[in-house]
N, CA and C atoms as an extended XYZ file, in Angstrom:
627
Properties=species:S:1:pos:R:3:atomname:S:1:resname:S:1:resid:I:1 pbc="F F F"
N       111.080      120.525       84.668 N   PHE     1
C       110.984      119.485       85.698 CA  PHE     1
C       110.032      120.093       86.815 C   PHE     1
N       110.320      121.483       87.175 N   GLU     2
C       109.551      122.198       88.143 CA  GLU     2
C       108.096      122.206       87.565 C   GLU     2
N       107.878      122.618       86.386 N   THR     3
C       106.565      122.419       85.729 CA  THR     3
C       105.884      121.309       85.719 C   THR     3
N       106.407      120.105       85.470 N   ALA     4
C       105.983      118.863       85.680 CA  ALA     4
C       105.539      118.484       86.989 C   ALA     4
N       106.275      118.786       88.066 N   LEU     5
C       105.953      118.609       89.450 CA  LEU     5
C       104.760      119.388       89.749 C   LEU     5
N       104.682      120.698       89.334 N   LYS     6
C       103.373      121.400       89.555 CA  LYS     6
C       102.171      120.900       88.911 C   LYS     6
N       102.220      120.404       87.784 N   LEU     7
C       101.059      119.968       87.043 CA  LEU     7
C       100.706      118.682       87.659 C   LEU     7
N       101.686      117.921       88.118 N   ALA     8
C       101.268      116.507       88.614 CA  ALA     8
C       101.231      116.397       89.974 C   ALA     8
N       100.921      117.496       90.699 N   ASP     9
C       100.874      117.507       92.177 CA  ASP     9
C       102.087      116.841       92.792 C   ASP     9
N       103.332      117.224       92.435 N   GLY    10
C       104.437      116.763       93.192 CA  GLY    10
C       105.159      115.422       92.703 C   GLY    10
N       104.635      114.974       91.685 N   LEU    11
C       105.060      113.633       91.074 CA  LEU    11
C       105.580      113.843       89.639 C   LEU    11
N       106.760      113.512       89.272 N   ALA    12
C       107.265      113.592       87.894 CA  ALA    12
C       108.064      112.226       87.514 C   ALA    12
N       108.018      111.965       86.387 N   ILE    13
C       108.826      110.717       85.632 CA  ILE    13
C       109.529      111.290       84.716 C   ILE    13
N       110.900      110.760       84.794 N   ILE    14
C       111.815      110.972       83.795 CA  ILE    14
C       111.855      109.709       82.925 C   ILE    14
N       111.398      109.732       81.669 N   ALA    15
C       111.303      108.704       80.671 CA  ALA    15
C       112.310      108.668       79.651 C   ALA    15
N       112.803      107.491       79.248 N   PRO    16
C       113.914      107.349       78.322 CA  PRO    16
C       113.301      107.698       76.885 C   PRO    16
N       114.256      108.361       76.099 N   MET    17
C       113.799      108.434       74.782 CA  MET    17
C       114.060      107.081       74.102 C   MET    17
N       113.374      107.016       72.874 N   PRO    18
C       113.561      105.727       72.237 CA  PRO    18
C       115.024      105.380       72.010 C   PRO    18
N       115.463      104.160       72.331 N   GLY    19
C       116.761      103.708       72.152 CA  GLY    19
C       117.780      104.057       73.358 C   GLY    19
N       117.229      104.823       74.286 N   ALA    20
C       118.042      105.177       75.492 CA  ALA    20
C       118.249      104.059       76.461 C   ALA    20
N       119.414      103.821       77.005 N   ASP    21
C       119.695      102.694       77.788 CA  ASP    21
C       119.465      103.012       79.234 C   ASP    21
N       118.378      103.356       79.749 N   PHE    22
C       118.060      103.366       81.047 CA  PHE    22
C       116.504      103.402       81.362 C   PHE    22
N       116.077      102.914       82.658 N   GLU    23
C       114.792      102.684       82.887 CA  GLU    23
C       114.255      104.171       83.422 C   GLU    23
N       112.972      104.284       83.280 N   LYS    24
C       112.269      105.390       83.742 CA  LYS    24
C       112.513      105.707       85.210 C   LYS    24
N       112.514      106.912       85.667 N   MET    25
C       112.803      107.160       87.034 CA  MET    25
C       111.732      108.014       87.613 C   MET    25
N       111.182      107.817       88.701 N   ILE    26
C       110.020      108.535       89.346 CA  ILE    26
C       110.585      109.279       90.476 C   ILE    26
N       110.222      110.658       90.504 N   PHE    27
C       110.503      111.545       91.573 CA  PHE    27
C       109.268      112.097       92.351 C   PHE    27
N       109.519      112.487       93.692 N   SER    28
C       108.406      112.967       94.408 CA  SER    28
C       109.008      114.180       95.146 C   SER    28
N       108.202      115.360       95.148 N   SER    29
C       108.739      116.557       95.852 CA  SER    29
C       107.919      116.589       97.333 C   SER    29
N       107.167      115.459       97.606 N   LYS    30
C       106.536      115.526       98.826 CA  LYS    30
C       106.939      114.379       99.855 C   LYS    30
N       108.166      114.001       99.702 N   PHE    31
C       108.766      112.893      100.485 CA  PHE    31
C       107.798      111.662      100.540 C   PHE    31
N       107.384      111.384       99.305 N   ALA    32
C       106.307      110.262       99.236 CA  ALA    32
C       106.920      109.105       98.434 C   ALA    32
N       106.527      107.861       99.019 N   CYS    33
C       106.880      106.619       98.363 CA  CYS    33
C       106.160      106.596       96.943 C   CYS    33
N       106.846      106.331       95.934 N   THR    34
C       105.941      106.284       94.609 CA  THR    34
C       105.343      105.063       94.361 C   THR    34
N       105.560      103.995       95.207 N   GLN    35
C       104.789      102.814       95.019 CA  GLN    35
C       103.550      102.827       95.850 C   GLN    35
N       103.528      103.261       97.154 N   CYS    36
C       102.265      103.143       97.956 CA  CYS    36
C       101.707      104.510       98.311 C   CYS    36
N       102.386      105.555       98.123 N   GLY    37
C       101.897      106.846       98.295 CA  GLY    37
C       102.116      107.344       99.796 C   GLY    37
N       102.819      106.531      100.627 N   TYR    38
C       103.179      107.043      102.072 CA  TYR    38
C       104.076      108.161      102.033 C   TYR    38
N       103.715      109.354      102.806 N   SER    39
C       104.617      110.338      102.587 CA  SER    39
C       104.959      110.879      104.078 C   SER    39
N       106.043      111.606      104.145 N   LEU    40
C       106.533      112.261      105.471 CA  LEU    40
C       106.192      113.723      105.179 C   LEU    40
N       106.402      114.385      106.523 N   THR    41
C       106.409      115.897      106.432 CA  THR    41
C       107.920      116.247      106.148 C   THR    41
N       108.107      117.576      105.948 N   GLU    42
C       109.485      117.947      105.650 CA  GLU    42
C       110.426      117.585      106.715 C   GLU    42
N       111.442      117.010      106.425 N   LEU    43
C       112.396      116.564      107.469 CA  LEU    43
C       113.011      117.840      108.175 C   LEU    43
N       112.922      117.957      109.496 N   GLU    44
C       113.514      118.988      110.361 CA  GLU    44
C       113.842      118.427      111.748 C   GLU    44
N       114.907      119.181      112.418 N   PRO    45
C       115.275      118.541      113.629 CA  PRO    45
C       114.274      118.034      114.698 C   PRO    45
N       113.232      118.746      114.848 N   ARG    46
C       112.299      118.506      115.789 CA  ARG    46
C       111.442      117.081      115.568 C   ARG    46
N       111.621      116.722      114.310 N   LEU    47
C       110.910      115.450      113.946 CA  LEU    47
C       111.705      114.045      114.714 C   LEU    47
N       112.935      114.334      114.887 N   PHE    48
C       113.776      113.269      115.568 CA  PHE    48
C       113.888      113.434      117.080 C   PHE    48
N       113.047      114.180      117.636 N   SER    49
C       113.085      114.498      119.243 CA  SER    49
C       111.820      113.967      119.884 C   SER    49
N       112.225      112.927      120.794 N   PHE    50
C       110.914      112.443      121.451 CA  PHE    50
C       110.485      113.418      122.518 C   PHE    50
N       111.221      114.392      122.763 N   ASN    51
C       110.841      115.559      123.699 CA  ASN    51
C       109.842      116.488      123.076 C   ASN    51
N       109.686      116.424      121.614 N   ASN    52
C       108.836      117.419      120.911 CA  ASN    52
C       107.573      116.688      120.334 C   ASN    52
N       106.576      117.308      120.401 N   PRO    53
C       105.255      116.636      119.969 CA  PRO    53
C       105.390      116.177      118.493 C   PRO    53
N       106.188      116.945      117.759 N   ALA    54
C       106.377      116.765      116.291 CA  ALA    54
C       107.065      115.455      116.117 C   ALA    54
N       107.969      114.914      117.266 N   GLY    55
C       108.716      113.673      116.953 CA  GLY    55
C       108.128      112.378      117.957 C   GLY    55
N       107.484      112.789      118.895 N   ALA    56
C       107.212      111.936      119.998 CA  ALA    56
C       106.084      110.968      119.526 C   ALA    56
N       106.245      109.676      119.888 N   CYS    57
C       105.288      108.535      119.502 CA  CYS    57
C       103.884      109.069      120.210 C   CYS    57
N       102.939      109.137      119.552 N   PRO    58
C       101.564      109.623      120.008 CA  PRO    58
C       101.074      108.624      121.181 C   PRO    58
N       101.391      107.333      120.967 N   THR    59
C       100.827      106.396      121.879 CA  THR    59
C       101.322      106.535      123.281 C   THR    59
N       102.730      106.562      123.383 N   CYS    60
C       103.343      106.561      124.716 CA  CYS    60
C       103.865      108.102      125.078 C   CYS    60
N       103.419      108.941      124.272 N   GLU    61
C       103.939      110.493      124.301 CA  GLU    61
C       105.448      110.469      124.620 C   GLU    61
N       106.100      109.675      123.897 N   GLY    62
C       107.659      109.860      123.814 CA  GLY    62
C       108.280      109.086      125.073 C   GLY    62
N       107.541      108.503      125.949 N   LEU    63
C       108.180      107.813      127.052 CA  LEU    63
C       108.816      106.420      126.759 C   LEU    63
N       108.255      105.857      125.638 N   GLY    64
C       108.880      104.522      125.267 CA  GLY    64
C       108.305      103.240      125.979 C   GLY    64
N       107.631      103.480      127.182 N   GLN    65
C       107.032      102.676      127.991 CA  GLN    65
C       105.472      102.945      128.077 C   GLN    65
N       104.771      101.802      128.307 N   GLN    66
C       103.351      101.931      128.545 CA  GLN    66
C       102.906      101.169      129.701 C   GLN    66
N       102.087      101.624      130.551 N   LEU    67
C       101.535      101.022      131.741 CA  LEU    67
C       100.453      100.034      131.265 C   LEU    67
N       100.454       98.915      131.945 N   TYR    68
C        99.189       97.862      131.706 CA  TYR    68
C        99.088       97.157      132.982 C   TYR    68
N        97.968       96.507      133.084 N   PHE    69
C        97.570       95.726      134.345 CA  PHE    69
C        98.209       94.381      134.014 C   PHE    69
N        99.098       93.975      134.844 N   ASP    70
C        99.913       92.916      134.808 CA  ASP    70
C        99.165       91.644      135.390 C   ASP    70
N        99.085       90.583      134.666 N   GLU    71
C        98.293       89.399      135.118 CA  GLU    71
C        98.928       88.865      136.270 C   GLU    71
N       100.299       88.982      136.329 N   ASN    72
C       100.847       88.229      137.391 CA  ASN    72
C       100.778       88.884      138.836 C   ASN    72
N       100.391       90.226      138.851 N   ARG    73
C       100.065       91.123      139.900 CA  ARG    73
C        98.510       90.913      140.249 C   ARG    73
N        97.823       90.947      139.208 N   VAL    74
C        96.256       90.655      139.392 CA  VAL    74
C        95.949       89.192      139.971 C   VAL    74
N        96.728       88.240      139.553 N   VAL    75
C        96.665       86.738      140.074 CA  VAL    75
C        97.999       86.366      140.620 C   VAL    75
N        98.356       86.978      141.822 N   PRO    76
C        99.691       86.613      142.423 CA  PRO    76
C       100.004       85.175      142.616 C   PRO    76
N        98.839       84.467      143.003 N   ASP    77
C        99.038       83.052      143.440 CA  ASP    77
C        97.901       82.194      142.878 C   ASP    77
N        98.322       81.555      141.759 N   ARG    78
C        97.402       80.592      140.983 CA  ARG    78
C        96.997       79.307      141.672 C   ARG    78
N        97.602       78.997      142.887 N   SER    79
C        97.411       77.843      143.653 CA  SER    79
C        96.021       77.982      144.446 C   SER    79
N        95.707       79.426      144.539 N   LEU    80
C        94.313       79.633      145.343 CA  LEU    80
C        93.085       79.485      144.403 C   LEU    80
N        92.044       79.298      145.045 N   SER    81
C        90.844       79.236      144.421 CA  SER    81
C        90.374       80.607      144.306 C   SER    81
N        89.320       80.747      143.529 N   LEU    82
C        88.733       82.177      143.189 CA  LEU    82
C        87.983       82.668      144.667 C   LEU    82
N        87.473       81.783      145.356 N   SER    83
C        86.791       82.228      146.714 CA  SER    83
C        87.869       82.475      147.581 C   SER    83
N        89.189       82.016      147.585 N   GLN    84
C        90.144       82.339      148.495 CA  GLN    84
C        90.964       83.534      148.151 C   GLN    84
N        90.730       83.924      146.923 N   GLY    85
C        91.557       85.122      146.461 CA  GLY    85
C        92.645       85.073      145.464 C   GLY    85
N        92.272       84.103      144.597 N   ALA    86
C        93.285       84.069      143.494 CA  ALA    86
C        93.307       85.336      142.671 C   ALA    86
N        92.272       85.954      142.401 N   VAL    87
C        92.082       87.293      141.859 CA  VAL    87
C        91.862       88.412      142.975 C   VAL    87
N        92.980       89.296      143.184 N   ARG    88
C        92.877       90.111      144.206 CA  ARG    88
C        91.671       91.098      144.011 C   ARG    88
N        90.990       91.212      145.212 N   GLY    89
C        89.733       92.182      145.156 CA  GLY    89
C        88.407       91.569      144.626 C   GLY    89
N        88.504       90.361      144.214 N   TRP    90
C        87.485       89.621      143.706 CA  TRP    90
C        87.095       88.321      144.524 C   TRP    90
N        87.479       88.177      145.695 N   ASP    91
C        87.368       86.903      146.506 CA  ASP    91
C        85.953       87.140      147.415 C   ASP    91
N        85.663       86.246      148.216 N   ALA    92
C        84.388       86.043      148.882 CA  ALA    92
C        84.214       87.275      149.653 C   ALA    92
N        85.274       88.060      150.268 N   ARG    93
C        85.254       89.096      151.225 CA  ARG    93
C        84.788       90.414      150.353 C   ARG    93
N        84.911       90.337      149.015 N   HIS    94
C        84.512       91.592      148.410 CA  HIS    94
C        83.153       91.100      147.595 C   HIS    94
N        82.160       91.397      148.293 N   HIS    95
C        80.719       90.765      148.156 CA  HIS    95
C        80.181       91.168      146.556 C   HIS    95
N        80.273       92.273      146.184 N   TYR    96
C        79.718       92.676      144.841 CA  TYR    96
C        80.458       91.838      143.747 C   TYR    96
N        81.787       92.038      143.715 N   TYR    97
C        82.663       91.383      142.726 CA  TYR    97
C        82.568       89.771      142.733 C   TYR    97
N        82.405       89.239      143.888 N   PHE    98
C        82.267       87.767      144.138 CA  PHE    98
C        81.073       87.340      143.556 C   PHE    98
N        79.931       88.196      143.710 N   GLN    99
C        78.612       87.758      143.235 CA  GLN    99
C        78.674       87.717      141.615 C   GLN    99
N        79.399       88.556      140.950 N   LEU   100
C        79.651       88.589      139.605 CA  LEU   100
C        80.182       87.359      139.047 C   LEU   100
N        81.410       86.904      139.891 N   LEU   101
C        82.020       85.603      139.563 CA  LEU   101
C        81.024       84.623      139.785 C   LEU   101
N        80.253       84.569      140.778 N   SER   102
C        79.331       83.463      141.114 CA  SER   102
C        78.402       83.209      139.989 C   SER   102
N        77.799       84.335      139.399 N   SER   103
C        76.996       84.293      138.198 CA  SER   103
C        77.680       83.827      137.079 C   SER   103
N        78.911       84.047      136.968 N   LEU   104
C        79.672       83.663      135.750 CA  LEU   104
C        79.863       82.096      135.973 C   LEU   104
N        80.190       81.579      137.171 N   ALA   105
C        80.587       80.223      137.366 CA  ALA   105
C        79.224       79.471      137.151 C   ALA   105
N        78.143       80.043      137.439 N   GLU   106
C        76.850       79.316      137.153 CA  GLU   106
C        76.593       79.139      135.603 C   GLU   106
N        76.988       80.235      134.950 N   HIS   107
C        76.732       80.173      133.519 CA  HIS   107
C        77.609       79.322      132.783 C   HIS   107
N        78.947       79.242      133.113 N   TYR   108
C        79.884       78.543      132.310 CA  TYR   108
C        80.178       77.232      133.104 C   TYR   108
N        79.594       77.013      134.333 N   GLN   109
C        79.649       75.655      135.068 CA  GLN   109
C        81.179       75.252      135.408 C   GLN   109
N        81.671       76.307      136.192 N   PHE   110
C        83.049       75.984      136.803 CA  PHE   110
C        82.982       76.261      138.208 C   PHE   110
N        83.853       75.740      139.087 N   ASP   111
C        83.827       75.659      140.458 CA  ASP   111
C        84.736       76.832      141.093 C   ASP   111
N        84.025       77.759      141.750 N   LEU   112
C        84.759       78.715      142.496 CA  LEU   112
C        85.804       78.342      143.534 C   LEU   112
N        85.700       77.056      143.878 N   GLU   113
C        86.538       76.582      144.897 CA  GLU   113
C        87.732       75.728      144.249 C   GLU   113
N        87.736       75.621      143.071 N   LYS   114
C        88.851       74.874      142.405 CA  LYS   114
C        90.043       75.957      142.344 C   LYS   114
N        91.315       75.386      142.415 N   HIS   115
C        92.379       76.334      142.173 CA  HIS   115
C        92.380       76.903      140.797 C   HIS   115
N        92.678       78.079      140.769 N   LYS   116
C        92.648       78.795      139.324 CA  LYS   116
C        93.421       78.142      138.239 C   LYS   116
N        94.524       77.788      138.671 N   LYS   117
C        95.509       77.088      137.584 CA  LYS   117
C        94.868       75.768      137.124 C   LYS   117
N        93.881       75.266      137.810 N   LYS   118
C        93.353       73.900      137.407 CA  LYS   118
C        92.065       74.209      136.613 C   LYS   118
N        91.710       75.489      136.378 N   LEU   119
C        90.464       75.783      135.617 CA  LEU   119
C        90.836       75.816      134.130 C   LEU   119
N        89.991       75.404      133.242 N   PRO   120
C        90.376       75.411      131.876 CA  PRO   120
C        90.784       76.734      131.401 C   PRO   120
N        91.837       76.765      130.315 N   GLN   121
C        92.312       77.951      130.018 CA  GLN   121
C        91.218       79.056      129.402 C   GLN   121
N        90.294       78.526      128.655 N   LYS   122
C        89.180       79.426      128.281 CA  LYS   122
C        88.449       80.038      129.499 C   LYS   122
N        88.291       79.394      130.470 N   ILE   123
C        87.586       80.056      131.626 CA  ILE   123
C        88.441       80.995      132.183 C   ILE   123
N        89.821       80.689      132.355 N   GLN   124
C        90.764       81.892      132.923 CA  GLN   124
C        90.798       83.059      132.016 C   GLN   124
N        90.715       82.852      130.614 N   ASN   125
C        90.785       83.944      129.747 CA  ASN   125
C        89.496       84.854      129.921 C   ASN   125
N        88.365       84.125      130.090 N   ILE   126
C        86.952       84.880      130.136 CA  ILE   126
C        87.183       85.694      131.558 C   ILE   126
N        87.528       85.035      132.615 N   ILE   127
C        87.630       85.669      133.886 CA  ILE   127
C        88.504       86.926      133.901 C   ILE   127
N        89.562       86.906      133.086 N   LEU   128
C        90.528       88.079      133.235 CA  LEU   128
C        90.017       89.053      132.065 C   LEU   128
N        89.724       88.543      130.895 N   HIS   129
C        89.551       89.561      129.789 CA  HIS   129
C        88.204       89.552      129.167 C   HIS   129
N        87.206       88.953      129.761 N   GLY   130
C        85.907       89.053      129.439 CA  GLY   130
C        85.404       88.101      128.481 C   GLY   130
N        83.997       88.085      128.023 N   ASN   131
C        83.555       86.782      127.301 CA  ASN   131
C        83.089       87.338      125.827 C   ASN   131
N        83.631       88.675      125.555 N   ASP   132
C        83.432       89.005      124.055 CA  ASP   132
C        82.037       89.152      123.722 C   ASP   132
N        81.303       89.799      124.610 N   GLY   133
C        79.838       90.213      124.240 CA  GLY   133
C        78.741       89.288      124.445 C   GLY   133
N        78.999       88.026      125.079 N   GLU   134
C        77.990       87.089      125.379 CA  GLU   134
C        77.211       87.475      126.451 C   GLU   134
N        75.813       87.577      126.445 N   ASP   135
C        74.922       87.936      127.544 CA  ASP   135
C        74.977       86.897      128.567 C   ASP   135
N        74.928       87.290      130.033 N   ILE   136
C        74.861       86.327      131.090 CA  ILE   136
C        73.990       86.934      131.911 C   ILE   136
N        73.258       85.976      132.648 N   LYS   137
C        72.128       86.687      133.714 CA  LYS   137
C        72.907       86.664      135.034 C   LYS   137
N        73.032       87.821      135.513 N   PHE   138
C        73.857       88.193      136.738 CA  PHE   138
C        72.735       88.355      137.843 C   PHE   138
N        72.937       87.951      139.017 N   ARG   139
C        72.189       88.200      140.279 CA  ARG   139
C        73.132       88.795      141.297 C   ARG   139
N        72.918       89.906      141.997 N   TYR   140
C        73.661       90.256      143.018 CA  TYR   140
C        72.783       91.424      143.869 C   TYR   140
N        73.305       91.444      145.049 N   HIS   141
C        72.720       92.297      146.105 CA  HIS   141
C        73.324       93.686      145.968 C   HIS   141
N        72.522       94.691      145.993 N   ASN   142
C        73.124       95.925      145.926 CA  ASN   142
C        73.384       96.429      147.335 C   ASN   142
N        73.998       97.682      147.463 N   SER   143
C        74.278       98.282      148.804 CA  SER   143
C        73.221       98.143      149.818 C   SER   143
N        71.888       98.288      149.327 N   LYS   144
C        70.787       98.340      150.281 CA  LYS   144
C        70.256       96.896      150.587 C   LYS   144
N        70.949       95.819      150.128 N   GLY   145
C        70.521       94.518      150.170 CA  GLY   145
C        69.425       93.963      149.404 C   GLY   145
N        69.053       94.807      148.336 N   ARG   146
C        67.977       94.458      147.444 CA  ARG   146
C        68.640       93.555      146.384 C   ARG   146
N        67.947       92.410      146.084 N   LEU   147
C        68.463       91.525      144.971 CA  LEU   147
C        68.214       92.205      143.533 C   LEU   147
N        69.247       92.319      142.858 N   MET   148
C        69.246       92.841      141.474 CA  MET   148
C        69.383       91.776      140.434 C   MET   148
N        68.766       91.775      139.356 N   ARG   149
C        68.845       90.769      138.261 CA  ARG   149
C        69.195       91.601      136.825 C   ARG   149
N        70.235       91.489      136.357 N   ARG   150
C        70.680       92.078      135.120 CA  ARG   150
C        71.360       91.103      134.016 C   ARG   150
N        71.036       91.289      132.826 N   THR   151
C        71.529       90.539      131.730 CA  THR   151
C        72.432       91.458      130.840 C   THR   151
N        73.817       91.053      130.899 N   HIS   152
C        74.650       91.758      130.178 CA  HIS   152
C        75.987       90.798      129.899 C   HIS   152
N        77.055       91.326      129.379 N   ASP   153
C        78.208       90.563      129.119 CA  ASP   153
C        79.221       90.815      130.216 C   ASP   153
N        80.267       90.040      130.329 N   PHE   154
C        81.206       90.135      131.391 CA  PHE   154
C        82.486       90.838      130.868 C   PHE   154
N        82.742       92.077      131.338 N   GLU   155
C        83.855       92.697      130.832 CA  GLU   155
C        85.221       92.271      131.169 C   GLU   155
N        85.276       91.407      132.158 N   GLY   156
C        86.622       90.839      132.573 CA  GLY   156
C        87.308       91.514      133.692 C   GLY   156
N        88.029       91.030      134.425 N   VAL   157
C        88.674       91.559      135.598 CA  VAL   157
C        89.576       92.737      135.166 C   VAL   157
N        90.635       92.256      134.186 N   ILE   158
C        91.640       93.390      133.804 CA  ILE   158
C        90.939       94.500      133.049 C   ILE   158
N        89.789       94.331      132.284 N   SER   159
C        89.088       95.346      131.608 CA  SER   159
C        88.459       96.295      132.668 C   SER   159
N        87.948       95.587      133.630 N   ASN   160
C        87.137       96.363      134.657 CA  ASN   160
C        88.032       97.334      135.218 C   ASN   160
N        89.372       96.767      135.581 N   MET   161
C        90.464       97.630      136.453 CA  MET   161
C        90.875       98.717      135.519 C   MET   161
N        91.078       98.509      134.141 N   GLN   162
C        91.440       99.593      133.360 CA  GLN   162
C        90.259      100.744      133.261 C   GLN   162
N        89.055      100.149      133.182 N   ARG   163
C        88.125      101.283      133.073 CA  ARG   163
C        87.991      102.070      134.402 C   ARG   163
N        88.056      101.271      135.583 N   ARG   164
C        87.914      102.142      136.776 CA  ARG   164
C        89.100      103.003      136.991 C   ARG   164
N        90.245      102.559      136.612 N   TYR   165
C        91.497      103.459      136.662 CA  TYR   165
C        91.419      104.809      135.796 C   TYR   165
N        90.657      104.613      134.643 N   GLN   166
C        90.538      105.714      133.713 CA  GLN   166
C        89.492      106.634      134.229 C   GLN   166
N        88.506      106.050      134.784 N   GLU   167
C        87.193      106.850      134.936 CA  GLU   167
C        87.209      107.462      136.298 C   GLU   167
N        87.858      106.724      137.283 N   THR   168
C        87.850      107.224      138.786 CA  THR   168
C        88.294      108.743      138.976 C   THR   168
N        87.666      109.427      139.721 N   GLU   169
C        88.097      110.795      140.244 CA  GLU   169
C        88.726      110.661      141.598 C   GLU   169
N        88.719      109.547      142.194 N   SER   170
C        89.320      109.224      143.492 CA  SER   170
C        90.859      108.842      143.465 C   SER   170
N        91.688      109.745      144.072 N   ASP   171
C        93.047      109.301      144.108 CA  ASP   171
C        93.243      108.045      144.882 C   ASP   171
N        92.601      107.850      145.840 N   LEU   172
C        92.614      106.740      146.748 CA  LEU   172
C        92.375      105.385      145.897 C   LEU   172
N        91.242      105.375      145.186 N   ILE   173
C        91.159      104.229      144.173 CA  ILE   173
C        92.123      104.122      143.159 C   ILE   173
N        92.547      105.068      142.589 N   ARG   174
C        93.649      105.142      141.534 CA  ARG   174
C        94.951      104.478      142.251 C   ARG   174
N        95.237      104.813      143.344 N   GLN   175
C        96.552      104.404      143.964 CA  GLN   175
C        96.292      103.074      144.335 C   GLN   175
N        95.209      102.515      144.565 N   GLU   176
C        94.946      101.039      145.024 CA  GLU   176
C        95.179      100.235      143.702 C   GLU   176
N        94.590      100.740      142.441 N   LEU   177
C        94.557      100.065      141.309 CA  LEU   177
C        95.912      100.019      140.817 C   LEU   177
N        96.958      101.008      141.060 N   ALA   178
C        98.118      101.291      140.537 CA  ALA   178
C        99.003       99.991      140.969 C   ALA   178
N        98.729       99.447      142.043 N   LYS   179
C        99.447       98.296      142.576 CA  LYS   179
C        99.594       97.209      141.580 C   LYS   179
N        98.691       97.222      140.694 N   TYR   180
C        98.413       96.020      139.752 CA  TYR   180
C        99.084       96.338      138.246 C   TYR   180
N        99.720       97.655      138.294 N   LEU   181
C       100.341       98.119      137.050 CA  LEU   181
C       101.646       97.596      136.853 C   LEU   181
N       102.077       97.357      135.660 N   GLY   182
C       103.404       96.970      135.285 CA  GLY   182
C       103.766       97.866      134.132 C   GLY   182
N       105.070       97.717      133.546 N   GLU   183
C       105.478       98.481      132.505 CA  GLU   183
C       105.945       97.625      131.252 C   GLU   183
N       105.652       97.884      130.077 N   GLN   184
C       106.098       97.180      128.904 CA  GLN   184
C       106.459       98.114      127.842 C   GLN   184
N       107.354       97.807      126.764 N   PRO   185
C       107.751       98.537      125.842 CA  PRO   185
C       106.395       99.048      125.039 C   PRO   185
N       106.320      100.178      124.635 N   CYS   186
C       105.200      100.675      123.904 CA  CYS   186
C       104.961      100.037      122.534 C   CYS   186
N       103.678       99.365      122.470 N   PRO   187
C       103.586       98.535      121.297 CA  PRO   187
C       103.639       99.154      120.006 C   PRO   187
N       103.430      100.555      119.840 N   ASN   188
C       103.595      101.330      118.683 CA  ASN   188
C       104.988      101.583      118.322 C   ASN   188
N       105.718      102.164      119.151 N   CYS   189
C       107.149      102.482      118.791 CA  CYS   189
C       108.251      101.454      119.189 C   CYS   189
N       107.733      100.386      119.929 N   GLN   190
C       108.596       99.422      120.464 CA  GLN   190
C       109.768       99.976      121.275 C   GLN   190
N       109.540      101.052      121.945 N   GLY   191
C       110.381      101.516      122.958 CA  GLY   191
C       111.423      102.687      122.364 C   GLY   191
N       111.153      102.878      121.077 N   SER   192
C       111.987      103.876      120.473 CA  SER   192
C       111.681      105.321      120.815 C   SER   192
N       110.405      105.488      121.328 N   ARG   193
C       109.977      106.789      121.638 CA  ARG   193
C       109.666      107.699      120.616 C   ARG   193
N       110.008      107.319      119.449 N   LEU   194
C       109.729      108.203      118.325 CA  LEU   194
C       108.468      107.985      117.357 C   LEU   194
N       107.830      108.720      116.659 N   LYS   195
C       106.769      108.567      115.953 CA  LYS   195
C       107.129      107.862      114.660 C   LYS   195
N       106.084      107.194      113.993 N   LYS   196
C       106.305      106.491      112.851 CA  LYS   196
C       107.236      107.240      111.757 C   LYS   196
N       106.834      108.447      111.557 N   GLU   197
C       107.616      109.282      110.432 CA  GLU   197
C       109.113      109.301      110.820 C   GLU   197
N       109.506      109.485      112.046 N   ALA   198
C       110.890      109.684      112.338 CA  ALA   198
C       111.649      108.094      112.247 C   ALA   198
N       110.902      107.176      112.522 N   ARG   199
C       111.434      105.699      112.627 CA  ARG   199
C       111.642      105.239      110.962 C   ARG   199
N       110.886      106.016      109.992 N   HIS   200
C       111.051      105.476      108.664 CA  HIS   200
C       112.086      106.293      107.980 C   HIS   200
N       112.861      107.010      108.581 N   VAL   201
C       113.910      107.833      107.882 CA  VAL   201
C       115.290      106.900      108.147 C   VAL   201
N       115.951      106.512      107.126 N   PHE   202
C       117.194      105.743      107.236 CA  PHE   202
C       118.278      106.301      106.597 C   PHE   202
N       119.377      106.064      107.103 N   ILE   203
C       120.727      106.413      106.693 CA  ILE   203
C       121.531      105.076      106.578 C   ILE   203
N       121.820      104.568      105.416 N   GLU   204
C       122.463      103.304      105.114 CA  GLU   204
C       121.860      102.280      106.010 C   GLU   204
N       120.501      102.090      105.747 N   ASN   205
C       119.705      101.103      106.323 CA  ASN   205
C       119.664      101.171      107.825 C   ASN   205
N       119.790      102.134      108.465 N   LYS   206
C       119.768      102.419      109.916 CA  LYS   206
C       118.980      103.545      110.238 C   LYS   206
N       117.957      103.598      111.076 N   ASN   207
C       117.118      104.690      111.495 CA  ASN   207
C       117.802      105.271      112.655 C   ASN   207
N       117.110      106.281      113.393 N   LEU   208
C       117.830      107.023      114.419 CA  LEU   208
C       117.987      106.019      115.664 C   LEU   208
N       116.919      105.362      115.919 N   HIS   209
C       116.834      104.463      116.932 CA  HIS   209
C       117.752      103.216      116.930 C   HIS   209
């Protein structure tokens, strides 16, 4: 049996002799599924600890929660129009970002003075999450008052906040953007805090979590 495992790279089959009353059995010495090939590392205590890199979910680093930009914080009052401040930091008082919305409104022909909740759902999704690569002609004045013209897609308010939060070196900007953050269960481990290998070990149909 050991010779068979060695020759077949950890996989061996016990086959019945002619006339024997049992089905063939497949064995793996690599903690692998014989159907799909999925395999685990050798089982050891650290695999089942979210405080250890060997067992912690790589997405949330063992916290079980993930920060995200919450739409309800970004848009606290949907009864306001975009020019009145429906989207925090993108109203008429914030000149650069409001100019982006103005060009967006011109392209998609929606009214910046209309209450946000009355805008079509497609337009609301584009404002918050971007237009998926479609080019738009933007016009805005830079800090020196010079009119700039650029053609590019619109990344969306939430994507813009995520990018700035990750890229900024300013603690002040990061603290300001953190006001819009919420917590949700990690989409990878669903809050279990453990990596996939640990969650795939079962005892009587129950895993550790």
